[in-house]
py3Dmol code that shows the C-alpha trace and the ligand (Angstrom):
import py3Dmol

protein = """\
ATOM      1  CA  VAL A   1     104.050 131.219  83.562  1.00  0.00           C
ATOM      2  CA  THR A   2     102.236 127.988  84.345  1.00  0.00           C
ATOM      3  CA  TRP A   3     100.570 127.183  87.650  1.00  0.00           C
ATOM      4  CA  ARG A   4     100.254 123.475  88.392  1.00  0.00           C
ATOM      5  CA  PHE A   5      97.006 122.474  90.150  1.00  0.00           C
ATOM      6  CA  ALA A   6      96.754 118.932  91.575  1.00  0.00           C
ATOM      7  CA  LEU A   7      93.380 117.294  92.242  1.00  0.00           C
ATOM      8  CA  GLU A   8      92.354 114.521  94.622  1.00  0.00           C
ATOM      9  CA  GLU A   9      89.585 113.528  92.216  1.00  0.00           C
ATOM     10  CA  ILE A  10      89.300 112.336  88.620  1.00  0.00           C
ATOM     11  CA  GLU A  11      88.035 114.200  85.561  1.00  0.00           C
ATOM     12  CA  GLY A  12      84.353 115.113  85.746  1.00  0.00           C
ATOM     13  CA  SER A  13      84.436 115.449  89.551  1.00  0.00           C
ATOM     14  CA  VAL A  14      83.530 118.451  91.694  1.00  0.00           C
ATOM     15  CA  GLN A  15      87.223 119.282  92.133  1.00  0.00           C
ATOM     16  CA  HIS A  16      87.776 119.043  88.387  1.00  0.00           C
ATOM     17  CA  GLN A  17      84.890 121.417  87.628  1.00  0.00           C
ATOM     18  CA  TYR A  18      86.244 123.785  90.265  1.00  0.00           C
ATOM     19  CA  ALA A  19      89.722 123.717  88.726  1.00  0.00           C
ATOM     20  CA  LEU A  20      88.330 124.299  85.222  1.00  0.00           C
ATOM     21  CA  GLU A  21      86.376 127.358  86.408  1.00  0.00           C
ATOM     22  CA  LEU A  22      89.438 128.760  88.158  1.00  0.00           C
ATOM     23  CA  LYS A  23      91.617 128.098  85.122  1.00  0.00           C
ATOM     24  CA  GLU A  24      89.223 129.884  82.801  1.00  0.00           C
ATOM     25  CA  ARG A  25      89.146 132.984  84.980  1.00  0.00           C
ATOM     26  CA  ILE A  26      92.881 133.219  85.616  1.00  0.00           C
ATOM     27  CA  GLU A  27      93.828 132.624  81.991  1.00  0.00           C
ATOM     28  CA  GLU A  28      91.383 135.265  80.855  1.00  0.00           C
ATOM     29  CA  ILE A  29      92.212 138.009  83.344  1.00  0.00           C
ATOM     30  CA  SER A  30      95.944 137.502  82.762  1.00  0.00           C
ATOM     31  CA  ASP A  31      95.493 137.667  78.977  1.00  0.00           C
ATOM     32  CA  GLY A  32      96.932 134.196  78.698  1.00  0.00           C
ATOM     33  CA  ASN A  33     100.104 135.103  80.582  1.00  0.00           C
ATOM     34  CA  ILE A  34      99.248 132.663  83.340  1.00  0.00           C
ATOM     35  CA  LEU A  35      98.245 129.158  82.316  1.00  0.00           C
ATOM     36  CA  ILE A  36      96.857 126.587  84.743  1.00  0.00           C
ATOM     37  CA  ASP A  37      97.871 123.011  84.206  1.00  0.00           C
ATOM     38  CA  ILE A  38      95.384 120.652  85.907  1.00  0.00           C
ATOM     39  CA  PHE A  39      96.494 117.253  87.202  1.00  0.00           C
ATOM     40  CA  PRO A  40      93.459 115.044  87.931  1.00  0.00           C
ATOM     41  CA  TYR A  41      93.730 112.278  90.519  1.00  0.00           C
ATOM     42  CA  GLY A  42      95.894 109.363  89.562  1.00  0.00           C
ATOM     43  CA  SER A  43      98.515 111.246  87.644  1.00  0.00           C
ATOM     44  CA  ILE A  44     100.717 112.286  90.549  1.00  0.00           C
ATOM     45  CA  GLY A  45      99.739 110.527  93.746  1.00  0.00           C
ATOM     46  CA  THR A  46      97.520 110.071  96.771  1.00  0.00           C
ATOM     47  CA  SER A  47      95.974 112.958  98.648  1.00  0.00           C
ATOM     48  CA  ILE A  48      98.803 113.064 101.181  1.00  0.00           C
ATOM     49  CA  GLN A  49     101.406 112.943  98.422  1.00  0.00           C
ATOM     50  CA  LEU A  50      99.725 115.931  96.768  1.00  0.00           C
ATOM     51  CA  THR A  51      99.930 117.836 100.032  1.00  0.00           C
ATOM     52  CA  ASP A  52     103.649 117.046 100.207  1.00  0.00           C
ATOM     53  CA  LEU A  53     104.121 118.283  96.643  1.00  0.00           C
ATOM     54  CA  ALA A  54     102.379 121.553  97.551  1.00  0.00           C
ATOM     55  CA  ARG A  55     104.493 121.925 100.694  1.00  0.00           C
ATOM     56  CA  GLU A  56     107.701 121.556  98.736  1.00  0.00           C
ATOM     57  CA  GLY A  57     106.461 123.793  95.893  1.00  0.00           C
ATOM     58  CA  SER A  58     106.393 121.198  93.101  1.00  0.00           C
ATOM     59  CA  VAL A  59     102.741 122.018  92.575  1.00  0.00           C
ATOM     60  CA  HIS A  60     101.426 125.526  93.173  1.00  0.00           C
ATOM     61  CA  LEU A  61      97.819 124.673  93.945  1.00  0.00           C
ATOM     62  CA  ALA A  62      96.242 121.509  95.330  1.00  0.00           C
ATOM     63  CA  PHE A  63      93.151 120.147  97.004  1.00  0.00           C
ATOM     64  CA  ALA A  64      93.790 118.822 100.502  1.00  0.00           C
ATOM     65  CA  SER A  65      90.906 117.059 102.230  1.00  0.00           C
ATOM     66  CA  PRO A  66      90.766 117.153 106.024  1.00  0.00           C
ATOM     67  CA  GLY A  67      89.985 113.430 106.123  1.00  0.00           C
ATOM     68  CA  HIS A  68      93.556 112.842 105.010  1.00  0.00           C
ATOM     69  CA  LEU A  69      95.151 116.151 105.979  1.00  0.00           C
ATOM     70  CA  ALA A  70      94.249 115.956 109.678  1.00  0.00           C
ATOM     71  CA  ASP A  71      97.340 113.890 110.450  1.00  0.00           C
ATOM     72  CA  VAL A  72      99.398 116.840 109.144  1.00  0.00           C
ATOM     73  CA  ILE A  73      97.133 119.683 110.356  1.00  0.00           C
ATOM     74  CA  PRO A  74      95.121 118.285 113.311  1.00  0.00           C
ATOM     75  CA  GLU A  75      92.763 121.284 113.471  1.00  0.00           C
ATOM     76  CA  THR A  76      91.261 120.316 110.096  1.00  0.00           C
ATOM     77  CA  GLY A  77      89.993 117.108 111.703  1.00  0.00           C
ATOM     78  CA  VAL A  78      87.035 119.155 112.913  1.00  0.00           C
ATOM     79  CA  PHE A  79      85.446 118.579 109.491  1.00  0.00           C
ATOM     80  CA  THR A  80      85.486 114.826 109.976  1.00  0.00           C
ATOM     81  CA  LEU A  81      83.276 115.123 113.086  1.00  0.00           C
ATOM     82  CA  HIS A  82      79.699 113.994 112.669  1.00  0.00           C
ATOM     83  CA  TYR A  83      76.524 115.986 113.284  1.00  0.00           C
ATOM     84  CA  LEU A  84      78.503 119.147 113.953  1.00  0.00           C
ATOM     85  CA  LEU A  85      77.543 121.465 111.114  1.00  0.00           C
ATOM     86  CA  SER A  86      74.008 122.350 110.101  1.00  0.00           C
ATOM     87  CA  ASP A  87      71.466 120.108 108.390  1.00  0.00           C
ATOM     88  CA  ASP A  88      70.961 123.108 106.142  1.00  0.00           C
ATOM     89  CA  GLU A  89      73.592 122.938 103.412  1.00  0.00           C
ATOM     90  CA  THR A  90      73.357 126.636 102.635  1.00  0.00           C
ATOM     91  CA  VAL A  91      74.183 127.473 106.257  1.00  0.00           C
ATOM     92  CA  ASN A  92      77.305 125.309 105.939  1.00  0.00           C
ATOM     93  CA  ARG A  93      78.185 126.849 102.600  1.00  0.00           C
ATOM     94  CA  ASP A  94      78.168 130.335 104.112  1.00  0.00           C
ATOM     95  CA  ILE A  95      80.077 129.310 107.234  1.00  0.00           C
ATOM     96  CA  LEU A  96      82.767 127.565 105.184  1.00  0.00           C
ATOM     97  CA  ALA A  97      83.162 130.635 102.971  1.00  0.00           C
ATOM     98  CA  SER A  98      83.516 133.064 105.882  1.00  0.00           C
ATOM     99  CA  ASP A  99      86.806 134.919 106.256  1.00  0.00           C
ATOM    100  CA  ALA A 100      86.607 134.562 110.033  1.00  0.00           C
ATOM    101  CA  LEU A 101      86.770 130.772 109.776  1.00  0.00           C
ATOM    102  CA  VAL A 102      89.502 130.695 107.122  1.00  0.00           C
ATOM    103  CA  GLN A 103      91.463 133.129 109.291  1.00  0.00           C
ATOM    104  CA  GLN A 104      91.428 130.725 112.226  1.00  0.00           C
ATOM    105  CA  PHE A 105      93.073 128.054 110.125  1.00  0.00           C
ATOM    106  CA  SER A 106      95.650 130.341 108.573  1.00  0.00           C
ATOM    107  CA  GLU A 107      98.355 129.699 111.204  1.00  0.00           C
ATOM    108  CA  PRO A 108      98.004 125.897 111.349  1.00  0.00           C
ATOM    109  CA  TYR A 109      98.309 125.740 107.542  1.00  0.00           C
ATOM    110  CA  ALA A 110     101.207 128.239 107.489  1.00  0.00           C
ATOM    111  CA  GLU A 111     103.129 126.095 109.972  1.00  0.00           C
ATOM    112  CA  GLN A 112     103.088 123.379 107.296  1.00  0.00           C
ATOM    113  CA  ASP A 113     104.271 125.819 104.561  1.00  0.00           C
ATOM    114  CA  LEU A 114     100.758 125.967 103.146  1.00  0.00           C
ATOM    115  CA  LYS A 115      98.461 128.864 102.401  1.00  0.00           C
ATOM    116  CA  LEU A 116      94.791 128.024 102.930  1.00  0.00           C
ATOM    117  CA  LEU A 117      92.864 129.573 100.041  1.00  0.00           C
ATOM    118  CA  ALA A 118      89.347 128.192 100.544  1.00  0.00           C
ATOM    119  CA  PHE A 119      87.178 125.493 102.055  1.00  0.00           C
ATOM    120  CA  VAL A 120      84.913 123.743  99.565  1.00  0.00           C
ATOM    121  CA  PRO A 121      81.880 121.600 100.515  1.00  0.00           C
ATOM    122  CA  GLU A 122      81.220 118.731  98.109  1.00  0.00           C
ATOM    123  CA  GLY A 123      77.974 117.284  99.446  1.00  0.00           C
ATOM    124  CA  TRP A 124      76.731 114.931 102.160  1.00  0.00           C
ATOM    125  CA  MET A 125      78.742 111.861 103.054  1.00  0.00           C
ATOM    126  CA  VAL A 126      76.714 108.770 102.164  1.00  0.00           C
ATOM    127  CA  TRP A 127      77.470 105.311 103.566  1.00  0.00           C
ATOM    128  CA  THR A 128      77.725 102.397 101.174  1.00  0.00           C
ATOM    129  CA  ALA A 129      77.801  98.777 102.340  1.00  0.00           C
ATOM    130  CA  ASN A 130      76.191  95.412 101.708  1.00  0.00           C
ATOM    131  CA  ARG A 131      73.591  95.929 104.415  1.00  0.00           C
ATOM    132  CA  PRO A 132      71.482  98.863 105.603  1.00  0.00           C
ATOM    133  CA  LEU A 133      73.176 100.928 108.319  1.00  0.00           C
ATOM    134  CA  LYS A 134      70.225 102.109 110.364  1.00  0.00           C
ATOM    135  CA  THR A 135      71.705 101.969 113.865  1.00  0.00           C
ATOM    136  CA  PRO A 136      75.242 102.110 115.253  1.00  0.00           C
ATOM    137  CA  ALA A 137      74.859  98.370 115.976  1.00  0.00           C
ATOM    138  CA  ASP A 138      74.736  97.759 112.211  1.00  0.00           C
ATOM    139  CA  PHE A 139      78.358  98.931 112.038  1.00  0.00           C
ATOM    140  CA  GLU A 140      79.462  96.274 114.518  1.00  0.00           C
ATOM    141  CA  GLY A 141      82.234  94.175 112.993  1.00  0.00           C
ATOM    142  CA  LEU A 142      82.162  96.047 109.688  1.00  0.00           C
ATOM    143  CA  ALA A 143      85.525  96.770 108.030  1.00  0.00           C
ATOM    144  CA  PHE A 144      84.700 100.336 107.054  1.00  0.00           C
ATOM    145  CA  ARG A 145      87.066 102.276 104.830  1.00  0.00           C
ATOM    146  CA  THR A 146      87.882 105.767 106.057  1.00  0.00           C
ATOM    147  CA  MET A 147      90.178 108.464 104.840  1.00  0.00           C
ATOM    148  CA  THR A 148      93.694 108.052 106.179  1.00  0.00           C
ATOM    149  CA  SER A 149      93.871 110.340 109.230  1.00  0.00           C
ATOM    150  CA  GLN A 150      93.438 109.021 112.752  1.00  0.00           C
ATOM    151  CA  ILE A 151      90.488 111.281 113.512  1.00  0.00           C
ATOM    152  CA  ALA A 152      88.646 110.168 110.361  1.00  0.00           C
ATOM    153  CA  ALA A 153      88.861 106.600 111.654  1.00  0.00           C
ATOM    154  CA  GLU A 154      87.647 107.578 115.147  1.00  0.00           C
ATOM    155  CA  ALA A 155      84.275 108.653 113.761  1.00  0.00           C
ATOM    156  CA  TYR A 156      83.488 105.080 112.700  1.00  0.00           C
ATOM    157  CA  LYS A 157      85.155 103.418 115.655  1.00  0.00           C
ATOM    158  CA  ALA A 158      82.548 105.273 117.741  1.00  0.00           C
ATOM    159  CA  TYR A 159      79.823 103.338 115.900  1.00  0.00           C
ATOM    160  CA  GLY A 160      81.547 100.002 116.525  1.00  0.00           C
ATOM    161  CA  ALA A 161      83.082  99.570 113.063  1.00  0.00           C
ATOM    162  CA  THR A 162      86.629  98.456 112.384  1.00  0.00           C
ATOM    163  CA  PRO A 163      87.999 101.492 110.556  1.00  0.00           C
ATOM    164  CA  THR A 164      90.205 100.620 107.611  1.00  0.00           C
ATOM    165  CA  PRO A 165      92.042 103.709 106.358  1.00  0.00           C
ATOM    166  CA  ALA A 166      93.081 103.636 102.702  1.00  0.00           C
ATOM    167  CA  PRO A 167      93.792 106.038  99.849  1.00  0.00           C
ATOM    168  CA  PHE A 168      90.907 106.864  97.512  1.00  0.00           C
ATOM    169  CA  SER A 169      92.376 104.945  94.573  1.00  0.00           C
ATOM    170  CA  GLN A 170      92.349 101.701  96.535  1.00  0.00           C
ATOM    171  CA  VAL A 171      88.705 101.749  97.602  1.00  0.00           C
ATOM    172  CA  TYR A 172      87.111 100.134  94.536  1.00  0.00           C
ATOM    173  CA  SER A 173      89.378  97.094  94.513  1.00  0.00           C
ATOM    174  CA  ASP A 174      89.213  96.726  98.307  1.00  0.00           C
ATOM    175  CA  LEU A 175      85.413  96.606  98.070  1.00  0.00           C
ATOM    176  CA  GLN A 176      85.500  94.226  95.139  1.00  0.00           C
ATOM    177  CA  LEU A 177      87.901  91.855  96.890  1.00  0.00           C
ATOM    178  CA  ARG A 178      85.867  92.121 100.105  1.00  0.00           C
ATOM    179  CA  ARG A 179      88.863  93.424 101.997  1.00  0.00           C
ATOM    180  CA  ILE A 180      86.474  96.104 103.234  1.00  0.00           C
ATOM    181  CA  ASP A 181      82.698  96.027 103.720  1.00  0.00           C
ATOM    182  CA  GLY A 182      81.773  99.666 103.275  1.00  0.00           C
ATOM    183  CA  GLN A 183      82.883 103.258 102.870  1.00  0.00           C
ATOM    184  CA  ALA A 184      81.618 106.860 102.965  1.00  0.00           C
ATOM    185  CA  ASN A 185      81.678 109.465 100.197  1.00  0.00           C
ATOM    186  CA  PRO A 186      79.405 111.961  98.472  1.00  0.00           C
ATOM    187  CA  VAL A 187      77.075 110.541  95.799  1.00  0.00           C
ATOM    188  CA  PHE A 188      78.982 112.051  92.868  1.00  0.00           C
ATOM    189  CA  ALA A 189      82.133 110.187  93.944  1.00  0.00           C
ATOM    190  CA  ILE A 190      80.284 106.921  94.591  1.00  0.00           C
ATOM    191  CA  GLU A 191      79.067 107.127  91.012  1.00  0.00           C
ATOM    192  CA  GLU A 192      82.243 108.215  89.247  1.00  0.00           C
ATOM    193  CA  MET A 193      84.474 105.789  91.150  1.00  0.00           C
ATOM    194  CA  GLY A 194      81.999 102.958  90.541  1.00  0.00           C
ATOM    195  CA  PHE A 195      81.657 102.031  94.240  1.00  0.00           C
ATOM    196  CA  TYR A 196      77.935 101.358  93.767  1.00  0.00           C
ATOM    197  CA  GLU A 197      78.810  98.521  91.380  1.00  0.00           C
ATOM    198  CA  VAL A 198      80.362  96.574  94.250  1.00  0.00           C
ATOM    199  CA  GLN A 199      77.976  97.555  97.086  1.00  0.00           C
ATOM    200  CA  SER A 200      74.315  96.766  97.613  1.00  0.00           C
ATOM    201  CA  THR A 201      73.146  99.623  99.857  1.00  0.00           C
ATOM    202  CA  MET A 202      73.467 103.381 100.201  1.00  0.00           C
ATOM    203  CA  THR A 203      72.440 104.815 103.567  1.00  0.00           C
ATOM    204  CA  PHE A 204      71.658 108.528 103.768  1.00  0.00           C
ATOM    205  CA  ALA A 205      72.342 109.553 107.373  1.00  0.00           C
ATOM    206  CA  ARG A 206      73.770 112.994 106.571  1.00  0.00           C
ATOM    207  CA  PRO A 207      76.504 112.755 109.224  1.00  0.00           C
ATOM    208  CA  ALA A 208      78.675 115.466 107.660  1.00  0.00           C
ATOM    209  CA  GLN A 209      79.475 117.340 104.509  1.00  0.00           C
ATOM    210  CA  PHE A 210      82.500 116.205 102.611  1.00  0.00           C
ATOM    211  CA  VAL A 211      84.702 119.281 103.021  1.00  0.00           C
ATOM    212  CA  THR A 212      87.961 119.884 101.225  1.00  0.00           C
ATOM    213  CA  SER A 213      90.451 122.739 101.221  1.00  0.00           C
ATOM    214  CA  VAL A 214      92.259 124.480  98.385  1.00  0.00           C
ATOM    215  CA  VAL A 215      95.867 125.183  99.271  1.00  0.00           C
ATOM    216  CA  SER A 216      98.952 126.663  97.725  1.00  0.00           C
ATOM    217  CA  ASN A 217     102.576 126.617  98.651  1.00  0.00           C
ATOM    218  CA  LYS A 218     102.960 129.442 101.177  1.00  0.00           C
ATOM    219  CA  ALA A 219     106.250 130.908  99.945  1.00  0.00           C
ATOM    220  CA  TRP A 220     104.982 130.847  96.363  1.00  0.00           C
ATOM    221  CA  PHE A 221     101.780 132.637  97.317  1.00  0.00           C
ATOM    222  CA  ASP A 222     103.582 135.243  99.408  1.00  0.00           C
ATOM    223  CA  ALA A 223     105.953 135.989  96.518  1.00  0.00           C
ATOM    224  CA  LEU A 224     103.211 136.398  93.894  1.00  0.00           C
ATOM    225  CA  PRO A 225     103.138 139.876  92.293  1.00  0.00           C
ATOM    226  CA  GLY A 226     100.299 141.977  93.743  1.00  0.00           C
ATOM    227  CA  ASP A 227      98.104 141.849  90.656  1.00  0.00           C
ATOM    228  CA  GLN A 228      98.396 138.062  90.365  1.00  0.00           C
ATOM    229  CA  LYS A 229      97.546 137.602  94.037  1.00  0.00           C
ATOM    230  CA  LEU A 230      94.463 139.743  93.537  1.00  0.00           C
ATOM    231  CA  TRP A 231      93.409 137.828  90.424  1.00  0.00           C
ATOM    232  CA  LEU A 232      93.736 134.563  92.302  1.00  0.00           C
ATOM    233  CA  GLU A 233      91.775 135.826  95.296  1.00  0.00           C
ATOM    234  CA  ASN A 234      89.025 137.286  93.115  1.00  0.00           C
ATOM    235  CA  ALA A 235      88.793 134.137  91.026  1.00  0.00           C
ATOM    236  CA  LEU A 236      88.507 132.001  94.179  1.00  0.00           C
ATOM    237  CA  ASP A 237      85.661 134.212  95.409  1.00  0.00           C
ATOM    238  CA  GLU A 238      83.856 133.896  92.086  1.00  0.00           C
ATOM    239  CA  VAL A 239      84.285 130.143  91.841  1.00  0.00           C
ATOM    240  CA  ALA A 240      82.964 129.364  95.348  1.00  0.00           C
ATOM    241  CA  PRO A 241      79.223 129.802  94.622  1.00  0.00           C
ATOM    242  CA  LEU A 242      79.581 128.079  91.242  1.00  0.00           C
ATOM    243  CA  ALA A 243      81.280 125.100  92.856  1.00  0.00           C
ATOM    244  CA  TYR A 244      78.490 124.863  95.389  1.00  0.00           C
ATOM    245  CA  ASN A 245      75.949 124.638  92.577  1.00  0.00           C
ATOM    246  CA  VAL A 246      78.079 122.129  90.688  1.00  0.00           C
ATOM    247  CA  GLN A 247      78.210 119.735  93.649  1.00  0.00           C
ATOM    248  CA  ALA A 248      74.448 120.054  94.235  1.00  0.00           C
ATOM    249  CA  GLU A 249      73.760 119.308  90.578  1.00  0.00           C
ATOM    250  CA  LEU A 250      76.234 116.412  90.319  1.00  0.00           C
ATOM    251  CA  ASN A 251      75.096 114.795  93.561  1.00  0.00           C
ATOM    252  CA  ALA A 252      71.467 114.893  92.397  1.00  0.00           C
ATOM    253  CA  SER A 253      71.978 113.785  88.793  1.00  0.00           C
ATOM    254  CA  ARG A 254      74.378 110.979  89.624  1.00  0.00           C
ATOM    255  CA  LEU A 255      71.993 109.499  92.163  1.00  0.00           C
ATOM    256  CA  GLU A 256      69.649 109.073  89.212  1.00  0.00           C
ATOM    257  CA  THR A 257      72.435 107.415  87.224  1.00  0.00           C
ATOM    258  CA  ILE A 258      73.052 104.984  90.090  1.00  0.00           C
ATOM    259  CA  ARG A 259      69.338 104.204  90.356  1.00  0.00           C
ATOM    260  CA  GLN A 260      69.146 103.518  86.643  1.00  0.00           C
ATOM    261  CA  ASN A 261      72.271 101.389  86.411  1.00  0.00           C
ATOM    262  CA  SER A 262      71.991  99.250  89.514  1.00  0.00           C
ATOM    263  CA  ASN A 263      69.717  97.677  92.084  1.00  0.00           C
ATOM    264  CA  VAL A 264      71.364  99.464  94.973  1.00  0.00           C
ATOM    265  CA  GLN A 265      68.953  99.855  97.859  1.00  0.00           C
ATOM    266  CA  ILE A 266      68.617 103.485  98.965  1.00  0.00           C
ATOM    267  CA  ILE A 267      67.926 103.983 102.664  1.00  0.00           C
ATOM    268  CA  GLU A 268      67.006 107.373 104.092  1.00  0.00           C
ATOM    269  CA  LEU A 269      67.308 107.535 107.878  1.00  0.00           C
ATOM    270  CA  THR A 270      64.577 109.125 109.956  1.00  0.00           C
ATOM    271  CA  GLU A 271      65.347 111.931 112.389  1.00  0.00           C
ATOM    272  CA  GLN A 272      65.118 109.452 115.277  1.00  0.00           C
ATOM    273  CA  GLN A 273      67.595 107.120 113.597  1.00  0.00           C
ATOM    274  CA  ARG A 274      69.963 110.002 112.895  1.00  0.00           C
ATOM    275  CA  GLU A 275      69.684 111.074 116.528  1.00  0.00           C
ATOM    276  CA  ARG A 276      71.133 107.756 117.710  1.00  0.00           C
ATOM    277  CA  PHE A 277      74.144 108.222 115.475  1.00  0.00           C
ATOM    278  CA  ARG A 278      74.516 111.797 116.659  1.00  0.00           C
ATOM    279  CA  GLU A 279      74.631 110.647 120.291  1.00  0.00           C
ATOM    280  CA  ALA A 280      77.146 107.925 119.488  1.00  0.00           C
ATOM    281  CA  SER A 281      79.315 110.446 117.650  1.00  0.00           C
ATOM    282  CA  LEU A 282      79.607 113.002 120.456  1.00  0.00           C
ATOM    283  CA  PRO A 283      82.584 111.442 122.356  1.00  0.00           C
ATOM    284  CA  VAL A 284      84.682 111.792 119.174  1.00  0.00           C
ATOM    285  CA  ARG A 285      84.699 115.555 119.779  1.00  0.00           C
ATOM    286  CA  GLU A 286      86.765 114.931 122.906  1.00  0.00           C
ATOM    287  CA  THR A 287      89.187 112.794 120.959  1.00  0.00           C
ATOM    288  CA  TYR A 288      89.465 115.587 118.415  1.00  0.00           C
ATOM    289  CA  ALA A 289      90.165 118.140 121.152  1.00  0.00           C
ATOM    290  CA  ARG A 290      92.882 115.890 122.595  1.00  0.00           C
ATOM    291  CA  ILE A 291      94.553 115.554 119.202  1.00  0.00           C
ATOM    292  CA  ALA A 292      94.062 119.129 118.002  1.00  0.00           C
ATOM    293  CA  GLY A 293      94.731 120.889 121.322  1.00  0.00           C
ATOM    294  CA  LYS A 294      93.660 124.366 122.416  1.00  0.00           C
ATOM    295  CA  ARG A 295      93.607 125.855 118.959  1.00  0.00           C
ATOM    296  CA  GLY A 296      91.535 122.943 117.703  1.00  0.00           C
ATOM    297  CA  GLN A 297      89.085 123.313 120.588  1.00  0.00           C
ATOM    298  CA  ALA A 298      88.698 127.029 119.821  1.00  0.00           C
ATOM    299  CA  ILE A 299      87.845 126.193 116.209  1.00  0.00           C
ATOM    300  CA  LEU A 300      85.320 123.582 117.314  1.00  0.00           C
ATOM    301  CA  ASP A 301      83.681 126.075 119.685  1.00  0.00           C
ATOM    302  CA  GLN A 302      83.564 128.749 117.013  1.00  0.00           C
ATOM    303  CA  LEU A 303      81.946 126.401 114.494  1.00  0.00           C
ATOM    304  CA  ILE A 304      79.266 125.401 116.991  1.00  0.00           C
ATOM    305  CA  GLU A 305      78.653 129.085 117.679  1.00  0.00           C
ATOM    306  CA  MET A 306      78.475 129.976 113.986  1.00  0.00           C
ATOM    307  CA  VAL A 307      75.959 127.213 113.302  1.00  0.00           C
ATOM    308  CA  LYS A 308      73.820 128.329 116.254  1.00  0.00           C
ATOM    309  CA  GLU A 309      73.808 131.919 115.058  1.00  0.00           C
ATOM    310  CA  ALA A 310      73.060 131.058 111.449  1.00  0.00           C
ATOM    311  CA  GLU A 311      70.243 128.604 112.039  1.00  0.00           C
ATOM    312  CA  PRO A 312      66.767 129.989 112.491  1.00  0.00           C
ATOM    313  CA  GLU A 313      65.375 129.474 116.001  1.00  0.00           C
ATOM    314  CA  ALA A 314      63.712 126.091 116.363  1.00  0.00           C
ATOM    315  CA  PRO A 315      59.979 126.559 116.950  1.00  0.00           C
ATOM    316  CA  ASP A 316      58.745 125.644 120.470  1.00  0.00           C
TER     317      ASP A 316
END
"""
ligand_1 = """\
11
LIG
O 87.441 109.451 99.994
C 88.428 110.059 99.606
O 89.560 109.768 99.947
C 88.221 111.199 98.606
N 86.849 111.526 98.429
C 86.518 112.563 97.719
C 85.108 112.844 97.384
N 87.416 113.457 97.324
C 88.846 113.338 97.611
C 89.105 112.380 98.743
O 90.453 112.031 98.779
"""
view = py3Dmol.view(width=600, height=400)
view.addModel(protein, "pdb")
view.setStyle({"model": 0}, {"cartoon": {"style": "trace"}})
view.addModel(ligand_1, "xyz")
view.setStyle({"model": 1}, {"stick": {}})
view.zoomTo()
view.show()
């Protein structure tokens, strides 16, 4: 049999490396009886179209990023909120991999005919623009591209920007044509999509990790023979730590590539500067709770709790 796996990113990306690792494991453990066919971004559609294909069973596996998915599964919008998770990436990695968290999302995904298999962090969101973005006031009047869900746009509306939702594939040309002024993505994506070629600044404010989810069609997953289900679950567990290392490596090495190939100005915000953004971002949590309801609020509360428990006590 062949499992079709659709990616929201192009070849060489974090999602592509993840898919290759999964493919290798599944093809080996099944003695070549299961093949994984990988469809990198561009071949079959936008993020939301991939989610639709997974819901109807045309693809078996897909990446579905909350920034887009939150209009379909509002609870996932929690990952678009700023300054919610830890500043410590390894704390976030462990929280995102915890069964307790995945469990809480299982019903919202199932209601959309999807099985949530894993959350995958892909690195800090970095802001690109043609000016430094050191205070919320710097966002004033900026047409800032966001992922396509309403809650993803709210995060930047809170800073005074004019959010401009668009699919990933459109971002480069929108920047080039000055239809938008800026956008947010992890470094590896800014490099591989060439956004840095048409922007003059990168601001590191570490507002949030880019988080994605791996999904499958629910009926397909439920009907998998026991051994295949186990292989898939084991392979997902094995790939998680590798994928974390891959994103760390790619985000670091590609920043060097950007530095070498451009004059992009790199701005690292101070803790005080980040604090102003954090304050401005807080009301968006209420908007999220309104959109995502009781179940969404419970997830938000649990995440805050998990971060508090996992972070070492701040010294007095
Ligand atoms: O900005 C986006 O739309 C996309 N960014 C990344 C890093 N992955 C997929 C997502 O669709």
